[in-house]
N, C-alpha and C positions, 0 to 999 in steps of 0.2 A: 810158200809164197815168196820167201826171200831168194830161194834157189831159182825160181822161175824168172824173178826180176833180174837176177844176175845173168841168167841164160840170155835174156833179151838183149842186155848190154853187150855180151860177148858176140852175139850174132850181128849186131849193128857194127861193132868194131871190125869184125871179120868182112863184113860187106864193104866197109870203107877201104880196107887193105886190098881186097880183091879188085875193087873198082879202080883204085889207084894204079895197081899193077896193069890192068887191062888197058887203061887210057893211054899209057905211054906218053906222059905229059912233057911238054917242052919246058925249058927253064922259066919262061914267063908264066905258063900255066901252073907250074909246080909252086911258085911263089903264092899264087892265089889259093891253090889246093891246100898249102900249109896253114893258111889263114882259116879256111873252111874246117880243116881237121882240128885245129886248135880250139875253135869255137865248140865243135862236137865233143871233144874230149873234156872241155870245161863242163858241158851239159852232163856228160856221162858221170863225172865226178859227183855232181850234185844228186844225180839219180842213184848212184852207188851208195851215197849216204842214206837216202830214203829207203833203199833196199834193205840196208842194215837194221832199220827200225821195224821191218816186217817180221812176223813170226817165221821161223825156219820151216815149219811144216804147214800144210794147208789147214787152216783153221776155219771155222765157220763165223766169219765177222758179222757184226750186226749191220743193219741197213745204214745206220749213221757212220759206222767205220768205213764201209764201202763208199759212202758218199763223200766223206772226208778224203779218202784216197783218191777217188776219181777227180775231185776238185784239185787236189794237189798236183796230180798228173797233168791235168789240163792246163793249169797255170804254168807249170814247168815247161810243157810243150809250146805254149804260146810265147813265152819268154825266149825259148830257144829259136823258134821260127823268126821272131823279130831280130835276133842277133845274127842269125846266119843268112837271112834273106839277101842282103846286099852282096856279101862275098860270093854266094852261090850263083847269084845273077851275073856277077862279073866273070866268074869262072866259065859258066855256060856260054857266055858271049864270045869267049876265046876258043871254043872247041870246034874242031872240024866236024863235018857231017858224020863221019864214022864214029867219032868220039861221042857226039850227041846221041846216036843210036845206042851206044853202050850205056851211057848214063841214064837214058830213058828206060832201059830194061834192067837196070841194076837190081840186085837181090841183096838184101831185103829191099822192099819197094822204096823206102826212104832211109838209107843208111847214115844220113847226117843227123 
């Protein structure tokens, strides 16, 4: 479970790096991107700490353990969305039509 959790983090970070390279950001856009990326990396650090608490191999958690994990993930995601929303909206407002197409088709679907 811990490995799968860390794998998700790695894929999200790779998606952000790929998207940044493809967007070819202007200096103004880059400043906003750095804010978006900093918020994402902060969220990743919290998730990495939670990953470390998971058992290294797939265990058969109880329904209550699964519930606790799901609640924690949902709370973390909501907190992250609230933090990143303004910066991501400001970034997308500065993007050209071509850049917007790239960010809309980014992989993973939400690398932030």
